[in-house]
C-alpha positions as CSV (number, residue, x, y, z in Angstrom):
1,X,-44.1,-30.0,15.3
2,X,-40.9,-32.4,14.9
3,X,-38.4,-33.1,17.4
4,X,-34.7,-32.7,17.2
5,X,-32.5,-35.6,17.7
6,X,-30.4,-35.2,20.4
7,X,-26.4,-35.3,19.5
8,X,-24.4,-37.3,22.4
9,X,-20.6,-36.1,22.3
10,X,-18.0,-38.9,21.9
11,X,-17.4,-38.5,25.7
12,X,-21.0,-39.1,26.9
13,X,-20.9,-42.3,24.6
14,X,-17.7,-43.5,26.1
15,X,-18.7,-43.1,29.4
16,X,-21.9,-45.0,29.0
17,X,-20.5,-47.6,26.9
18,X,-17.6,-48.1,29.8
19,X,-20.4,-48.5,32.5
20,X,-22.3,-51.0,30.5
21,X,-19.3,-53.1,30.0
22,X,-18.2,-52.7,33.7
23,X,-21.9,-54.4,34.4
24,X,-22.1,-52.7,38.0
25,X,-25.7,-51.8,37.2
26,X,-28.4,-53.0,35.2
27,X,-29.7,-51.5,31.8
28,X,-32.5,-50.1,33.3
29,X,-30.4,-48.6,36.0
30,X,-28.3,-47.5,33.1
31,X,-30.9,-45.5,30.9
32,X,-32.2,-43.5,33.6
33,X,-28.8,-42.3,35.0
34,X,-27.9,-41.5,31.1
35,X,-31.5,-40.6,30.1
36,X,-31.0,-42.7,27.2
37,X,-33.1,-45.8,25.7
38,X,-32.0,-49.0,27.0
39,X,-31.8,-50.2,23.4
40,X,-29.1,-47.7,22.6
41,X,-26.9,-49.0,25.5
42,X,-27.3,-52.3,24.1
43,X,-25.9,-51.3,20.5
């Protein structure tokens, strides 16, 4: 059984990117909060 990829909205991507740029939280904390892999935040 194959899994469908999640499609994130541009608004969600913007929130995650701004939080990463802000630098108040670690990558691990951001990945848990947004429920995405830390590698996606780095990209």
